[in-house]
DRENPA-3360 file (N, C-alpha, C; in nm, 2 decimals, always signed):
BEGIN
1 = MNPANTIT = +2.42/-7.60/+1.78/+2.29/-7.54/+1.76/+2.23/-7.52/+1.90 ~ +2.16/-7.41/+1.91/+2.09/-7.37/+2.03/+1.96/-7.45/+2.04 ~ +1.94/-7.53/+2.14/+1.81/-7.61/+2.15/+1.69/-7.52/+2.15 ~ +1.70/-7.39/+2.20/+1.59/-7.30/+2.20/+1.54/-7.26/+2.06 ~ +1.63/-7.28/+1.96/+1.59/-7.25/+1.82/+1.54/-7.37/+1.75 ~ +1.53/-7.48/+1.81/+1.48/-7.60/+1.75/+1.33/-7.59/+1.72 ~ +1.29/-7.63/+1.60/+1.15/-7.62/+1.56/+1.09/-7.77/+1.55 ~ +0.96/-7.78/+1.56/+0.90/-7.91/+1.54/+0.88/-7.94/+1.40;
9 = WADFERVD = +0.84/-8.06/+1.37/+0.81/-8.10/+1.23/+0.68/-8.02/+1.19 ~ +0.59/-8.00/+1.28/+0.47/-7.93/+1.24/+0.51/-7.78/+1.21 ~ +0.61/-7.72/+1.28/+0.65/-7.59/+1.24/+0.70/-7.59/+1.10 ~ +0.79/-7.68/+1.06/+0.85/-7.69/+0.93/+0.74/-7.71/+0.82 ~ +0.64/-7.79/+0.85/+0.53/-7.81/+0.76/+0.45/-7.69/+0.73 ~ +0.45/-7.59/+0.82/+0.37/-7.47/+0.80/+0.44/-7.38/+0.69 ~ +0.57/-7.40/+0.66/+0.63/-7.32/+0.56/+0.61/-7.39/+0.43 ~ +0.54/-7.33/+0.34/+0.50/-7.39/+0.21/+0.61/-7.35/+0.10;
17 = LRVGTILE = +0.70/-7.44/+0.08/+0.81/-7.41/-0.02/+0.78/-7.49/-0.14 ~ +0.77/-7.41/-0.25/+0.73/-7.47/-0.38/+0.83/-7.43/-0.49 ~ +0.84/-7.52/-0.59/+0.92/-7.50/-0.71/+0.85/-7.42/-0.81 ~ +0.91/-7.33/-0.87/+0.85/-7.25/-0.98/+0.95/-7.22/-1.09 ~ +0.91/-7.18/-1.21/+1.00/-7.15/-1.32/+0.98/-7.00/-1.34 ~ +1.09/-6.93/-1.36/+1.08/-6.78/-1.38/+1.04/-6.76/-1.53 ~ +0.93/-6.69/-1.55/+0.88/-6.67/-1.68/+0.93/-6.53/-1.74 ~ +0.94/-6.43/-1.65/+0.98/-6.30/-1.69/+1.07/-6.25/-1.58;
25 = AREFPEAR = +1.17/-6.17/-1.62/+1.26/-6.09/-1.52/+1.28/-5.95/-1.58 ~ +1.26/-5.85/-1.49/+1.27/-5.71/-1.53/+1.35/-5.64/-1.43 ~ +1.41/-5.53/-1.48/+1.48/-5.43/-1.39/+1.38/-5.38/-1.29 ~ +1.43/-5.34/-1.17/+1.34/-5.28/-1.07/+1.41/-5.15/-1.02 ~ +1.41/-5.04/-1.10/+1.48/-4.92/-1.07/+1.43/-4.85/-0.94 ~ +1.30/-4.87/-0.90/+1.25/-4.81/-0.79/+1.29/-4.87/-0.65 ~ +1.35/-4.99/-0.66/+1.40/-5.06/-0.54/+1.51/-4.98/-0.47 ~ +1.52/-4.98/-0.34/+1.63/-4.91/-0.27/+1.76/-4.98/-0.29;
33 = KPAYQLLI = +1.76/-5.11/-0.29/+1.88/-5.19/-0.32/+1.86/-5.26/-0.46 ~ +1.97/-5.28/-0.54/+1.95/-5.34/-0.67/+1.87/-5.47/-0.67 ~ +1.77/-5.48/-0.75/+1.68/-5.60/-0.75/+1.62/-5.61/-0.88 ~ +1.56/-5.73/-0.90/+1.48/-5.76/-1.02/+1.34/-5.79/-0.98 ~ +1.24/-5.77/-1.07/+1.11/-5.81/-1.05/+1.09/-5.94/-1.13 ~ +1.04/-6.05/-1.07/+1.03/-6.18/-1.13/+0.88/-6.22/-1.14 ~ +0.84/-6.28/-1.25/+0.71/-6.35/-1.26/+0.74/-6.50/-1.27 ~ +0.68/-6.57/-1.18/+0.72/-6.71/-1.15/+0.59/-6.80/-1.17;
41 = DLGPEIGT = +0.61/-6.91/-1.25/+0.50/-7.01/-1.27/+0.51/-7.11/-1.16 ~ +0.42/-7.12/-1.07/+0.42/-7.21/-0.96/+0.32/-7.32/-0.97 ~ +0.29/-7.35/-1.10/+0.20/-7.47/-1.13/+0.05/-7.43/-1.12 ~ -0.03/-7.53/-1.16/-0.18/-7.50/-1.17/-0.25/-7.47/-1.04 ~ -0.20/-7.53/-0.93/-0.26/-7.50/-0.80/-0.24/-7.36/-0.75 ~ -0.12/-7.30/-0.77/-0.09/-7.17/-0.72/-0.09/-7.06/-0.83 ~ -0.06/-7.10/-0.95/-0.06/-7.01/-1.06/+0.07/-6.93/-1.07 ~ +0.06/-6.81/-1.13/+0.18/-6.73/-1.15/+0.18/-6.62/-1.03;
49 = KRSSAQIT = +0.30/-6.60/-0.98/+0.32/-6.50/-0.87/+0.44/-6.41/-0.90 ~ +0.44/-6.30/-0.84/+0.54/-6.20/-0.86/+0.63/-6.20/-0.73 ~ +0.76/-6.17/-0.76/+0.86/-6.15/-0.65/+0.96/-6.05/-0.68 ~ +1.01/-5.98/-0.58/+1.12/-5.89/-0.60/+1.24/-5.97/-0.54 ~ +1.36/-5.97/-0.61/+1.47/-6.04/-0.56/+1.60/-5.96/-0.58 ~ +1.68/-5.95/-0.47/+1.81/-5.88/-0.48/+1.92/-5.98/-0.52 ~ +1.91/-6.01/-0.65/+2.00/-6.11/-0.70/+2.08/-6.06/-0.82 ~ +2.10/-5.93/-0.83/+2.16/-5.87/-0.95/+2.31/-5.90/-0.96;
57 = KHYTLENL = +2.38/-5.94/-0.86/+2.53/-5.96/-0.87/+2.56/-6.09/-0.94 ~ +2.48/-6.19/-0.93/+2.51/-6.32/-0.99/+2.43/-6.35/-1.11 ~ +2.32/-6.28/-1.14/+2.23/-6.31/-1.24/+2.20/-6.20/-1.33 ~ +2.18/-6.23/-1.46/+2.13/-6.13/-1.56/+1.99/-6.16/-1.58 ~ +1.92/-6.06/-1.64/+1.78/-6.08/-1.68/+1.76/-6.20/-1.77 ~ +1.85/-6.21/-1.86/+1.85/-6.32/-1.96/+1.87/-6.46/-1.90 ~ +1.96/-6.47/-1.81/+1.99/-6.61/-1.76/+1.89/-6.65/-1.64 ~ +1.80/-6.56/-1.61/+1.70/-6.60/-1.51/+1.58/-6.67/-1.57;
65 = VGRQVLCV = +1.54/-6.62/-1.69/+1.42/-6.68/-1.75/+1.44/-6.83/-1.78 ~ +1.35/-6.91/-1.74/+1.35/-7.05/-1.76/+1.42/-7.13/-1.64 ~ +1.48/-7.05/-1.54/+1.54/-7.11/-1.43/+1.44/-7.15/-1.32 ~ +1.45/-7.27/-1.27/+1.36/-7.31/-1.16/+1.42/-7.26/-1.03 ~ +1.32/-7.21/-0.94/+1.36/-7.15/-0.81/+1.27/-7.21/-0.70 ~ +1.31/-7.20/-0.58/+1.24/-7.25/-0.47/+1.18/-7.13/-0.39 ~ +1.05/-7.13/-0.38/+0.98/-7.01/-0.32/+0.90/-7.04/-0.20 ~ +0.90/-6.95/-0.10/+0.80/-6.96/+0.01/+0.67/-6.89/-0.04;
73 = VNFPVKQI = +0.57/-6.97/-0.05/+0.44/-6.91/-0.11/+0.34/-6.87/-0.01 ~ +0.36/-6.90/+0.12/+0.26/-6.86/+0.22/+0.30/-6.75/+0.32 ~ +0.39/-6.66/+0.27/+0.42/-6.54/+0.34/+0.31/-6.43/+0.30 ~ +0.29/-6.33/+0.38/+0.20/-6.23/+0.34/+0.26/-6.15/+0.22 ~ +0.18/-6.09/+0.14/+0.23/-6.00/+0.03/+0.30/-5.89/+0.09 ~ +0.42/-5.85/+0.03/+0.50/-5.74/+0.08/+0.50/-5.63/-0.03 ~ +0.46/-5.51/+0.01/+0.46/-5.40/-0.08/+0.61/-5.34/-0.08 ~ +0.67/-5.33/-0.20/+0.80/-5.28/-0.21/+0.79/-5.17/-0.32;
81 = GPFRSEVL = +0.78/-5.04/-0.27/+0.75/-4.93/-0.35/+0.62/-4.96/-0.43 ~ +0.63/-4.95/-0.56/+0.51/-4.97/-0.64/+0.47/-5.11/-0.67 ~ +0.56/-5.20/-0.62/+0.55/-5.35/-0.66/+0.50/-5.43/-0.54 ~ +0.41/-5.53/-0.57/+0.36/-5.62/-0.47/+0.43/-5.75/-0.49 ~ +0.52/-5.79/-0.39/+0.59/-5.91/-0.40/+0.51/-6.02/-0.33 ~ +0.47/-6.13/-0.40/+0.37/-6.23/-0.35/+0.44/-6.35/-0.29 ~ +0.56/-6.38/-0.33/+0.63/-6.50/-0.28/+0.78/-6.46/-0.25 ~ +0.84/-6.54/-0.17/+0.99/-6.51/-0.14/+1.07/-6.62/-0.21;
89 = VTGAADAE = +1.16/-6.57/-0.30/+1.25/-6.66/-0.37/+1.37/-6.69/-0.28 ~ +1.40/-6.81/-0.26/+1.51/-6.85/-0.16/+1.65/-6.85/-0.22 ~ +1.74/-6.83/-0.13/+1.88/-6.83/-0.17/+1.97/-6.82/-0.04 ~ +2.10/-6.81/-0.06/+2.19/-6.80/+0.05/+2.30/-6.69/+0.00 ~ +2.35/-6.63/+0.10/+2.45/-6.53/+0.07/+2.59/-6.59/+0.05 ~ +2.66/-6.54/-0.05/+2.80/-6.59/-0.07/+2.89/-6.52/+0.03 ~ +3.02/-6.54/+0.01/+3.12/-6.48/+0.11/+3.11/-6.33/+0.11 ~ +3.06/-6.27/+0.01/+3.06/-6.12/+0.00/+2.92/-6.07/+0.03;
97 = GHIVLAAL = +2.82/-6.16/+0.07/+2.69/-6.12/+0.10/+2.59/-6.11/-0.02 ~ +2.63/-6.15/-0.14/+2.55/-6.15/-0.25/+2.47/-6.28/-0.26 ~ +2.34/-6.27/-0.30/+2.25/-6.38/-0.29/+2.27/-6.48/-0.41 ~ +2.29/-6.60/-0.38/+2.29/-6.71/-0.48/+2.16/-6.79/-0.46 ~ +2.09/-6.81/-0.57/+1.96/-6.88/-0.56/+1.97/-7.02/-0.52 ~ +1.88/-7.07/-0.44/+1.87/-7.21/-0.40/+1.83/-7.28/-0.53 ~ +1.89/-7.40/-0.55/+1.87/-7.47/-0.68/+1.84/-7.62/-0.65 ~ +1.77/-7.68/-0.74/+1.74/-7.83/-0.73/+1.84/-7.90/-0.82;
105 = AGPVPNGS = +1.87/-8.02/-0.79/+1.96/-8.10/-0.87/+1.91/-8.14/-1.01 ~ +1.78/-8.13/-1.02/+1.72/-8.16/-1.15/+1.58/-8.10/-1.16 ~ +1.53/-8.10/-1.29/+1.40/-8.04/-1.30/+1.28/-8.12/-1.24 ~ +1.19/-8.05/-1.18/+1.07/-8.11/-1.13/+0.95/-8.02/-1.17 ~ +0.83/-8.08/-1.16/+0.71/-8.00/-1.21/+0.69/-7.87/-1.13 ~ +0.65/-7.77/-1.19/+0.62/-7.64/-1.12/+0.51/-7.67/-1.02 ~ +0.52/-7.61/-0.90/+0.43/-7.63/-0.79/+0.47/-7.75/-0.70 ~ +0.57/-7.82/-0.73/+0.61/-7.93/-0.64/+0.65/-7.87/-0.51;
113 = RLV = +0.61/-7.94/-0.40/+0.64/-7.89/-0.27/+0.77/-7.96/-0.21 ~ +0.85/-7.88/-0.15/+0.97/-7.93/-0.08/+0.92/-8.01/+0.04 ~ +0.97/-8.14/+0.05/+0.92/-8.23/+0.15/+1.04/-8.28/+0.23;
% end
């Protein structure tokens, strides 16, 4: 690891990562790359938020609903065509570059913060 890329604990704490449950998943035909539109319940403090996610290779609309995801909730809103993406759903690329969602080992309350 390059020491120049090291962040402080205070830097990490500025990233607000929260758990939410996907309530709805829809096709997003206007997106330049294949993507879904997601509606995510992030608990009573944050509420429901929308996100666009390029996760079509590993997930169907049906198997996304009810899944818990880890989201960055303090990024600015991003306009993607006609859609306003309010949170970033996290994941990592597989060997072929397709996104696999970050997952928790077990269920936790919506809105729980990654610590």
